[in-house]
VOGU-3710 file (C-alpha; in Angstrom, 3 decimals, decimal comma):
1> mkseqldthq> 123,869/106,963/121,506  123,568/108,711/118,138  126,696/110,596/117,122  126,636/114,341/116,539  125,375/115,220/113,063  128,011/116,759/110,827  127,152/119,303/108,153  128,058/118,808/104,495  131,313/120,759/104,755  132,455/118,721/107,761
11> kalrvnmdpt> 131,574/115,428/106,078  133,473/116,255/102,879  136,479/117,487/104,844  136,600/114,357/106,991  136,611/112,200/103,873  139,399/114,317/102,355  141,481/114,059/105,520  141,139/110,260/105,629  144,264/108,882/103,902  142,922/105,328/103,681
21> kygvfaeiga> 140,521/105,891/100,759  140,791/107,124/97,206  138,259/107,338/94,445  136,628/108,487/91,229  133,666/110,809/90,662  131,640/110,291/87,481  128,640/112,615/87,176  126,177/113,122/84,337  123,537/115,846/84,678  123,143/118,810/87,048
31> gqevarwffr> 126,849/119,657/86,974  129,610/118,084/89,039  128,034/119,181/92,274  129,220/116,252/94,393  132,867/116,436/93,351  132,751/120,218/93,810  132,126/119,811/97,540  135,347/117,850/97,959  137,352/120,407/95,978  135,901/123,419/97,781
41> vggaagtvak> 136,615/122,191/101,360  140,308/121,577/100,635  142,507/118,513/100,689  140,825/116,901/97,675  144,143/115,526/96,388  143,856/112,890/99,089  140,436/111,764/97,870  139,932/112,431/94,157  141,788/110,236/91,679  139,600/111,479/88,819
51> smsaydmtis> 136,526/113,623/88,339  134,708/113,474/85,023  131,482/114,037/83,097  130,192/112,660/79,819  127,228/114,875/78,962  127,340/114,310/75,215  125,505/111,081/74,356  128,073/110,071/71,761  130,909/110,522/74,253  128,918/108,734/76,959
61> daiygpskry> 128,191/105,803/74,640  131,862/105,609/73,640  132,840/105,236/77,302  130,003/103,186/78,771  128,306/101,656/75,746  124,927/102,562/74,208  121,873/102,894/76,427  118,146/103,275/75,755  117,807/105,571/78,767  120,631/107,689/80,123
71> vsrqrlqtml> 118,982/108,387/83,475  118,406/104,816/84,576  119,559/102,207/87,021  121,208/100,282/84,178  123,277/103,306/83,136  124,359/103,940/86,721  125,378/100,306/87,149  127,473/100,425/83,986  129,194/103,598/85,157  130,032/102,109/88,555
81> eyeyqllhdr> 131,366/98,863/87,113  133,438/100,514/84,371  135,001/103,217/86,531  135,728/100,897/89,451  137,440/98,325/87,251  139,510/101,054/85,603  140,530/102,569/88,953  141,383/99,199/90,457  143,383/97,991/87,458  145,432/101,185/87,269
91> lkekrgdntk> 146,200/101,675/90,956  146,046/98,262/92,643  149,789/97,632/92,295  150,748/101,058/93,602  148,101/101,588/96,313  146,036/98,419/96,615  147,611/97,157/99,836  146,811/100,229/101,913  143,960/102,023/100,149  140,199/101,510/100,119
101> ffvfadtvaa> 139,085/102,338/96,591  135,669/103,781/95,772  133,739/105,078/92,797  130,845/107,495/93,119  128,556/107,954/90,117  125,310/109,705/89,351  123,110/110,162/86,304  120,516/112,853/86,792  117,861/114,844/84,952  117,352/118,201/86,650
111> rsftradegq> 115,121/121,094/85,659  116,579/123,242/82,888  115,650/125,809/80,229  114,372/123,020/77,998  113,117/120,579/80,626  110,407/121,467/83,130  109,733/117,931/84,348  110,376/116,820/87,894  114,063/116,361/88,698  115,124/112,794/89,373
121> gwlgirfqth> 118,178/110,629/89,190  120,252/107,658/90,259  123,242/107,861/92,608  125,547/105,059/93,650  128,846/104,152/95,236  130,961/101,041/94,792  133,558/100,803/97,538  135,908/98,691/99,617  135,612/98,546/103,387  139,164/97,158/103,645
131> psappsqiii> 142,173/97,362/101,311  142,255/94,541/98,730  138,701/93,492/99,698  136,031/92,819/97,065  133,761/95,844/96,635  130,254/96,347/97,932  127,712/98,769/96,566  124,846/101,095/97,516  122,543/102,709/94,970  119,635/105,091/95,520
141> hvrmldkeni> 117,005/106,803/93,412  116,042/110,377/94,286  113,281/112,801/93,346  114,471/116,410/93,513  111,489/118,556/94,455  112,919/122,076/94,309  111,451/124,288/91,581  114,719/125,850/90,376  117,664/124,194/88,675  120,257/125,745/90,973
151> qqqetlgimg> 118,427/124,423/94,035  118,244/120,942/92,543  121,973/121,070/91,884  122,583/122,028/95,521  120,376/119,162/96,690  122,244/116,700/94,503  125,602/117,854/95,865  124,527/117,457/99,487  122,908/114,092/98,825  126,033/112,809/97,091
161> vnliygaiyl> 128,265/113,838/99,995  125,870/112,137/102,411  125,965/108,946/100,351  129,758/108,855/100,160  130,234/109,719/103,826  127,626/107,165/104,894  129,169/104,395/102,805  132,635/105,030/104,254  131,706/105,544/107,907  128,197/104,162/108,482
171> shqpeefias> 127,960/101,109/106,232  128,044/98,830/109,295  124,939/100,635/110,627  122,477/100,535/107,717  119,593/102,134/109,621  121,759/105,077/110,698  123,079/105,287/107,137  119,495/105,582/105,828  118,668/108,411/108,236  121,879/110,270/107,351
181> lidgltperv> 121,043/110,486/103,651  118,812/113,485/104,228  121,205/115,372/106,550  121,172/119,054/105,597  118,007/118,593/103,537  114,268/118,252/104,133  111,532/115,992/102,717  110,176/119,062/100,938  113,376/119,227/98,865  114,174/115,612/98,128
191> evdmvkfsgp> 112,734/112,120/98,340  114,724/108,878/98,330  112,293/106,298/97,038  114,679/103,379/96,496  117,827/102,052/98,129  119,691/98,841/97,457  122,654/97,394/99,339  124,674/94,640/97,634  128,019/92,902/97,915  129,871/90,913/100,569
201> dfekvdnrvm> 129,590/93,570/103,268  125,800/93,525/103,072  125,020/89,819/102,953  122,954/90,132/106,138  121,123/93,291/105,040  117,546/92,726/103,864  116,717/95,386/101,286  113,014/95,022/102,023  113,632/96,226/105,567  115,742/99,058/104,187
211> slqlvqkgla> 112,814/100,018/101,934  110,601/100,091/105,000  113,181/102,292/106,736  112,945/104,870/103,942  109,242/105,267/104,657  109,560/105,056/108,448  112,239/107,737/108,585  110,403/110,086/106,234  112,815/109,912/103,296  109,994/108,612/101,107
221> naamfnsege> 106,254/108,213/101,272  106,335/104,874/99,485  108,719/102,072/98,565  108,263/98,986/96,439  109,727/95,531/95,906  108,787/92,553/93,775  108,050/88,934/94,620  111,764/88,054/94,508  112,473/90,625/97,206  114,191/92,908/94,683
231> vvqaaevlyk> 113,709/96,574/95,505  112,385/98,493/92,532  111,828/102,138/91,717  108,185/102,959/91,088  108,639/104,214/87,528  110,299/100,930/86,557  107,082/99,100/87,426  104,245/101,593/86,977  105,227/103,741/84,002  102,233/104,042/81,637
241> kpilvergsf> 100,638/100,870/83,040  97,100/100,170/84,292  97,210/99,485/88,039  95,118/97,442/90,461  95,870/97,869/94,155  94,506/96,257/97,301  95,302/97,692/100,724  95,435/95,496/103,800  97,374/94,115/106,737  97,687/90,688/105,065
251> rpvtkttldm> 98,242/89,053/108,429  97,706/86,589/106,860  96,459/86,636/103,277  93,083/84,878/103,250  90,872/83,365/100,583  88,886/86,604/100,766  92,005/88,615/99,909  92,561/86,705/96,705  88,874/86,621/95,777  88,849/90,425/95,974
261> ltcslaqlvq> 91,814/90,593/93,602  90,449/87,983/91,216  87,021/89,603/90,899  88,327/93,153/90,533  90,971/92,171/87,987  88,358/90,316/85,939  86,271/93,483/85,743  89,167/95,893/85,207  90,591/94,031/82,200  87,213/94,260/80,462
271> epqvqgeevv> 87,448/98,054/80,343  88,048/99,161/76,723  91,111/101,263/77,607  92,747/98,323/79,413  92,204/95,518/76,917  95,517/94,188/75,696  97,481/96,039/78,382  99,545/94,424/81,138  97,973/95,300/84,492  100,292/95,873/87,454
281> vllemtlknl> 98,787/94,259/90,558  99,982/95,662/93,893  99,325/94,671/97,477  99,830/97,723/99,669  100,574/97,980/103,368  100,588/101,362/105,095  102,703/102,110/108,151  99,454/101,946/110,133  98,864/98,411/108,819  102,321/97,444/110,074
291> tdggvidhkd> 102,221/99,122/113,479  101,432/97,174/116,615  101,340/99,344/119,730  103,224/102,117/117,941  106,123/99,837/116,961  106,871/98,042/113,696  108,193/94,522/114,208  110,566/93,861/111,311  110,315/90,095/111,734  106,538/90,254/111,499
301> flervdilss> 106,827/92,571/108,483  109,128/90,156/106,651  106,875/87,219/107,460  103,941/88,976/105,833  106,064/89,926/102,848  107,264/86,339/102,457  103,650/85,195/102,333  102,825/87,789/99,659  105,946/86,817/97,723  104,823/83,188/97,702
311> lgktvlisny> 101,807/84,418/95,710  104,044/86,235/93,214  102,854/89,695/94,238  104,579/93,072/94,118  104,417/94,856/97,468  104,016/98,585/98,088  104,819/100,097/101,498  103,369/103,570/101,931  102,644/106,360/104,349  99,522/107,391/102,424
321> aeyhrlaayf> 96,714/107,017/104,926  94,312/108,895/102,635  93,320/107,271/99,377  93,523/110,549/97,433  97,215/110,779/98,343  97,768/107,191/97,205  96,027/108,066/93,935  98,281/111,118/93,463  101,307/108,839/93,861  100,084/106,624/91,014
331> frytkqligv> 99,163/109,626/88,850  102,861/110,585/88,751  103,613/107,517/86,676  100,550/106,670/84,625  97,420/108,088/83,028  96,090/104,585/82,469  93,131/103,221/84,430  93,744/102,737/88,150  91,557/100,388/90,145  91,431/100,287/93,933
341> vmgvptlrel> 89,711/97,266/95,454  88,235/97,559/98,940  85,474/96,129/101,088  82,185/97,820/101,937  83,402/98,790/105,456  86,299/100,758/103,939  83,979/102,414/101,431  81,723/103,462/104,278  84,721/105,054/106,014  85,521/107,025/102,853
351> feekyyndle> 82,228/108,838/103,347  83,049/109,844/106,933  83,646/113,603/106,667  85,746/113,737/109,839  88,678/112,337/107,866  88,840/115,430/105,637  89,048/118,242/108,176  92,552/119,102/106,950  91,275/119,892/103,454  89,658/123,254/102,754
361> ggilesfgrl> 87,227/121,599/100,366  86,511/118,700/102,701  85,189/115,487/101,217  84,535/117,101/97,830  88,171/118,134/97,499  89,305/114,655/98,512  87,042/112,960/95,975  88,030/115,457/93,296  91,646/114,437/93,774  90,830/110,748/94,033
371> frnglrlyiy> 88,732/110,390/90,894  90,293/113,069/88,674  91,895/110,633/86,210  88,974/108,237/86,069  90,151/106,071/88,960  87,677/103,301/89,861  86,808/101,826/93,226  85,914/98,130/93,052  83,818/97,227/96,063  83,754/93,747/97,606
381> ptldatsgsv> 80,598/92,942/99,618  80,489/92,158/103,317  78,113/90,477/105,740  76,174/92,772/108,027  77,087/91,805/111,590  73,547/92,390/112,881  71,253/91,023/110,186  73,594/88,669/108,366  72,531/90,216/105,050  74,998/90,969/102,280
391> ltagnlrvas> 75,978/94,638/102,021  77,135/95,770/98,586  78,042/98,992/96,824  74,499/98,981/95,496  72,665/98,867/98,821  75,093/100,745/101,076  73,519/103,733/102,813  75,594/106,833/103,515  74,715/110,036/105,400  71,580/111,630/103,941
401> hlrhlysyli> 73,329/114,791/102,764  75,890/112,691/100,859  73,440/110,389/99,095  73,348/112,437/95,901  77,159/112,463/95,797  77,204/108,696/96,309  74,584/108,197/93,598  76,606/110,343/91,196  79,723/108,222/91,743  77,768/104,995/91,314
411> enqfilglrd> 75,925/106,159/88,199  79,127/107,366/86,539  80,927/104,118/87,425  83,570/105,646/89,647  82,333/103,146/92,246  81,604/99,637/90,985  80,280/96,649/92,866  82,186/93,435/92,264  80,467/90,572/90,471  80,985/86,819/90,655
421> fderflpiys> 82,385/86,874/94,193  82,369/83,689/96,257  79,881/84,052/99,102  81,675/81,334/101,073  84,537/83,783/101,644  82,472/86,671/103,020  82,710/85,553/106,689  86,527/85,212/106,518  88,669/87,874/108,196  92,445/88,004/108,604
431> rdalakikag> 92,152/88,708/112,334  90,194/85,462/112,857  92,713/83,436/110,858  95,603/84,919/112,858  93,886/84,195/116,172  93,387/80,558/115,170  97,020/80,246/114,057  98,275/81,528/117,404  95,804/79,359/119,320  96,882/76,215/117,484
441> dpaweelvpp> 93,397/75,756/116,006  93,847/73,805/112,726  90,677/75,401/111,332  92,833/78,356/110,181  93,993/76,340/107,177  90,489/76,478/105,714  90,597/80,280/105,776  93,724/80,798/103,674  94,858/79,676/100,203  96,762/76,346/100,142
451> qvakiikerk> 100,079/77,956/99,150  99,770/80,383/102,065  99,062/77,556/104,519  102,079/75,698/103,139  104,576/78,521/103,684  103,177/79,364/107,138  103,622/75,765/108,282  106,993/75,179/106,608  108,544/78,364/107,966  106,489/78,626/111,166
461> llgyvg> 105,307/82,150/110,403  102,905/84,402/112,334  103,191/82,423/115,553  102,481/78,984/114,080  104,052/76,247/116,203  102,760/73,048/114,546
//
């Protein structure tokens, strides 16, 4: 049974009244809002060994060393390592046998008189779960969505208390810890788009599942990790880069999946504005792609991710059912060309007006948002189930009153048919490959790339029994 939710005051007071822990607060940007909570509730002498800021870059560099970016994961990591080592070295002889040391740090850029950009920052805690134990660590990246500086400061203070409280009392329940991060806040005020657990206390925690939890529990609309399973913050990967994304269930990846990527990438890199640029290729799964009967099976999720990782792909998990919302997510980070590859059936669905009833401008508003920065749709053909003919972007028929809109998008190259596709792959569907895997039909191996077949058989994924 879930325990009663404490408010921010109660959380800070409980930490202060706990004599077993002692720590340091190092905060850069948006004031010392986290430390302030522990001072204002009383009893802070039992918690705070030191509270400090280093706003001036010269002072900050003198303490932590020079940095290209002051609001970055690297800067946060340096702060945590430096302050923890200093705390431990100074107090281990006096208090090490009966005290759990911790260091909380944040480096944040909030709205100000001179900065109107979106507020964002990195928060982290390095801590012991037992006296004299090696430390573990949790770091998060947040987007502060309030419009005023004072509100962003308040959000940061609450989030920091939640992080510290969760690390001390909920670290053995990572899923409950994730949910508690937004206690006292709402998704309209803050988004947590990255979390990473590390250290000896989290050896059994899979950060990919924790990324999925952020999206499931509404703390973020999207989360990302690379082919090594390393969770990454979107800006680290997407900032000012051209992007190619393919949405799917990938259960499993088929030869068709890769042919779609290969053909679309070949066309995208020929665009004048992309030549010479490094294109970020993403494979995206929505929560709907992951849901089976209303439930997400984490084992099944990790099996699919392992298959994608074997192909060296970066994975995006999102709650963006509508493509215009997915596009808006990318527009935060880049003005470079964005390509979305999809099959003809998905393109046909895009022209179903029933999906846009929630928008005042209907399908026109949706397409205005989708294509506003020159985004391109790369369309992979499909076989017509009735006639067996090949349906392409060029011969697809939409509702009569939308034909002029469709023609406009085709003629202005917002929608592009893919060239040089392999017709042998058109009849291949993931659902057929999965059914053959589960039925023990060896024909499935002909439907997937060799490296995918290899990992499925070696690790007995997706129901393969061999």
